[in-house]
OpenMM code with the backbone's topology and positions (N, CA, C; nanometers):
from openmm import Vec3, app, unit

residues = "MET THR LYS ILE GLU VAL LYS ASP TYR GLY PHE GLN THR LEU LEU THR ILE TRP THR GLY THR VAL ARG GLY GLY ALA ALA ILE LEU VAL TYR LEU THR PRO LYS GLN ARG GLN GLN LEU ILE LYS ALA LEU GLN ASN PRO GLY HIS ASP GLN".split()
positions = [
    Vec3(3.7361, 0.4315, -5.2483),
    Vec3(3.8907, 0.3354, -5.3547),
    Vec3(3.8606, 0.2884, -5.4576),
    Vec3(3.9247, 0.3125, -5.5837),
    Vec3(3.9367, 0.2253, -5.7576),
    Vec3(3.9985, 0.0634, -5.7160),
    Vec3(3.9440, -0.0293, -5.7581),
    Vec3(3.9939, -0.0591, -5.7594),
    Vec3(3.9638, -0.2075, -5.9400),
    Vec3(4.0687, -0.1946, -5.9749),
    Vec3(4.0826, -0.2473, -6.1719),
    Vec3(4.1022, -0.3296, -6.1116),
    Vec3(4.1126, -0.4989, -6.2160),
    Vec3(4.1380, -0.6253, -6.2309),
    Vec3(4.1507, -0.6206, -6.4297),
    Vec3(4.1766, -0.7368, -6.4147),
    Vec3(4.2249, -0.7979, -6.5571),
    Vec3(4.2508, -0.9201, -6.5439),
    Vec3(4.1454, -0.9825, -6.6403),
    Vec3(4.1362, -1.1470, -6.6307),
    Vec3(4.1842, -1.1501, -6.8100),
    Vec3(4.2379, -1.2414, -6.8390),
    Vec3(4.2522, -1.3064, -7.0243),
    Vec3(4.1687, -1.4511, -6.9874),
    Vec3(4.1282, -1.4147, -7.0983),
    Vec3(4.0209, -1.6214, -7.0931),
    Vec3(4.0883, -1.6106, -7.2810),
    Vec3(4.1753, -1.6334, -7.3673),
    Vec3(4.2456, -1.5615, -7.5044),
    Vec3(4.1519, -1.5354, -7.6329),
    Vec3(4.0308, -1.5635, -7.5387),
    Vec3(3.9638, -1.5045, -7.7010),
    Vec3(3.8782, -1.3637, -7.6648),
    Vec3(3.9359, -1.3499, -7.5426),
    Vec3(3.8716, -1.1907, -7.5038),
    Vec3(3.9099, -1.1823, -7.3753),
    Vec3(3.9661, -1.0016, -7.3298),
    Vec3(3.9263, -0.9555, -7.2040),
    Vec3(3.8627, -0.9250, -7.1236),
    Vec3(3.8650, -0.8995, -7.0045),
    Vec3(3.7553, -0.8255, -6.9166),
    Vec3(3.8053, -0.8508, -6.8176),
    Vec3(3.8065, -0.6593, -6.8419),
    Vec3(3.8829, -0.5581, -6.7077),
    Vec3(3.7284, -0.5160, -6.6125),
    Vec3(3.7702, -0.4915, -6.5829),
    Vec3(3.6674, -0.4761, -6.4365),
    Vec3(3.7131, -0.3342, -6.3258),
    Vec3(3.6255, -0.2532, -6.3049),
    Vec3(3.7192, -0.1685, -6.2915),
    Vec3(3.5490, -0.0960, -6.1228),
    Vec3(3.6357, -0.1567, -6.0472),
    Vec3(3.5022, -0.0870, -5.8822),
    Vec3(3.5449, 0.0707, -5.8805),
    Vec3(3.4710, 0.0861, -5.8690),
    Vec3(3.4258, 0.2158, -5.8458),
    Vec3(3.3633, 0.2770, -5.6798),
    Vec3(3.4119, 0.3431, -5.5865),
    Vec3(3.3724, 0.3833, -5.4785),
    Vec3(3.3869, 0.3119, -5.3520),
    Vec3(3.3081, 0.2783, -5.2236),
    Vec3(3.2822, 0.1835, -5.0981),
    Vec3(3.2356, 0.0733, -5.1426),
    Vec3(3.2705, -0.0687, -5.0617),
    Vec3(3.1983, -0.1661, -5.0647),
    Vec3(3.0306, -0.1285, -5.1032),
    Vec3(2.9808, -0.0257, -4.9604),
    Vec3(2.8598, 0.0297, -4.9634),
    Vec3(2.8002, 0.0787, -5.0975),
    Vec3(2.8766, 0.2187, -5.1386),
    Vec3(2.8191, 0.2337, -5.2007),
    Vec3(2.9072, 0.2743, -5.4119),
    Vec3(2.9791, 0.1688, -5.3449),
    Vec3(3.0111, 0.1632, -5.5081),
    Vec3(2.9415, 0.0803, -5.6437),
    Vec3(3.0424, 0.1470, -5.7243),
    Vec3(2.9598, 0.0332, -5.8970),
    Vec3(3.0159, -0.0473, -5.9763),
    Vec3(3.0402, -0.1347, -6.0381),
    Vec3(3.1650, -0.1957, -6.1249),
    Vec3(3.0910, -0.1522, -6.2603),
    Vec3(3.2246, -0.1558, -6.3336),
    Vec3(3.1802, -0.1356, -6.4697),
    Vec3(3.2591, -0.2262, -6.4996),
    Vec3(3.2113, -0.3542, -6.5913),
    Vec3(3.2818, -0.3962, -6.6970),
    Vec3(3.3189, -0.3863, -6.8211),
    Vec3(3.3812, -0.4346, -6.8423),
    Vec3(3.4414, -0.4028, -7.0533),
    Vec3(3.4958, -0.5541, -7.0683),
    Vec3(3.3904, -0.5565, -7.1711),
    Vec3(3.4939, -0.7177, -7.2178),
    Vec3(3.5276, -0.6847, -7.3762),
    Vec3(3.6600, -0.7533, -7.4048),
    Vec3(3.8197, -0.6264, -7.4569),
    Vec3(3.7723, -0.7531, -7.5997),
    Vec3(3.8002, -0.7253, -7.7300),
    Vec3(3.8610, -0.8585, -7.7934),
    Vec3(3.9698, -0.8425, -7.8289),
    Vec3(4.0941, -0.8846, -7.8795),
    Vec3(4.2108, -0.9266, -7.8462),
    Vec3(4.2608, -0.7998, -7.9594),
    Vec3(4.2257, -0.7360, -8.0261),
    Vec3(4.2303, -0.6123, -8.1406),
    Vec3(4.2526, -0.5457, -7.9881),
    Vec3(4.1008, -0.5020, -7.9527),
    Vec3(4.1274, -0.3966, -7.8914),
    Vec3(4.2400, -0.3770, -7.6970),
    Vec3(4.2274, -0.4902, -7.6850),
    Vec3(4.3711, -0.4901, -7.5393),
    Vec3(4.4370, -0.4931, -7.6202),
    Vec3(4.4600, -0.5516, -7.7508),
    Vec3(4.7200, -0.4709, -7.8492),
    Vec3(4.6585, -0.2708, -7.7877),
    Vec3(4.5682, -0.2345, -7.9129),
    Vec3(4.4293, -0.0731, -7.8767),
    Vec3(4.5030, -0.0064, -7.7367),
    Vec3(4.4413, -0.1298, -7.6174),
    Vec3(4.4065, -0.0761, -7.4899),
    Vec3(4.5617, -0.0502, -7.4150),
    Vec3(4.6544, -0.1234, -7.4832),
    Vec3(4.8239, -0.1157, -7.4333),
    Vec3(4.8531, -0.0537, -7.4377),
    Vec3(4.8415, -0.0587, -7.5742),
    Vec3(4.9359, 0.0909, -7.6472),
    Vec3(4.8819, 0.2473, -7.6468),
    Vec3(4.8009, 0.2384, -7.6016),
    Vec3(4.7087, 0.3811, -7.5702),
    Vec3(4.7916, 0.4100, -7.4073),
    Vec3(4.7982, 0.3446, -7.3266),
    Vec3(4.8150, 0.3323, -7.1983),
    Vec3(4.9718, 0.3307, -7.2002),
    Vec3(5.0317, 0.2575, -7.3220),
    Vec3(5.1355, 0.3210, -7.2490),
    Vec3(5.2572, 0.4545, -7.3301),
    Vec3(5.1305, 0.4725, -7.4174),
    Vec3(5.2028, 0.6222, -7.4537),
    Vec3(5.0576, 0.6853, -7.5368),
    Vec3(5.0088, 0.7853, -7.3802),
    Vec3(4.9406, 0.8483, -7.3138),
    Vec3(4.9768, 1.0239, -7.4564),
    Vec3(4.8117, 1.0345, -7.4779),
    Vec3(4.8305, 1.1633, -7.5483),
    Vec3(4.8854, 1.1324, -7.6694),
    Vec3(4.8792, 1.0038, -7.6901),
    Vec3(4.8934, 1.0097, -7.8912),
    Vec3(4.7900, 0.9896, -7.9426),
    Vec3(4.7589, 1.0053, -8.0603),
    Vec3(4.5731, 0.8879, -8.0927),
    Vec3(4.6803, 0.7791, -8.1399),
    Vec3(4.5518, 0.6817, -8.0837),
    Vec3(4.6117, 0.4874, -8.1586),
    Vec3(4.5630, 0.4659, -8.2932),
] * unit.nanometer
topology = app.Topology()
chain = topology.addChain("A")
for resn in residues:
    res = topology.addResidue(resn, chain)
    for name in ("N", "CA", "C"):
        topology.addAtom(name, app.Element.getBySymbol(name[0]), res)
């Protein structure tokens, strides 16, 4: 099962994605600037549109 967690630290946002199971899974850490965070929000709200 995939788990997604978002933590906002003000100056940056940490997006963590865990894939697979506890034993065989992997974690992906993505650090976003405030501008990148806004781009991600827009993309999620309007899928299929160029940002």
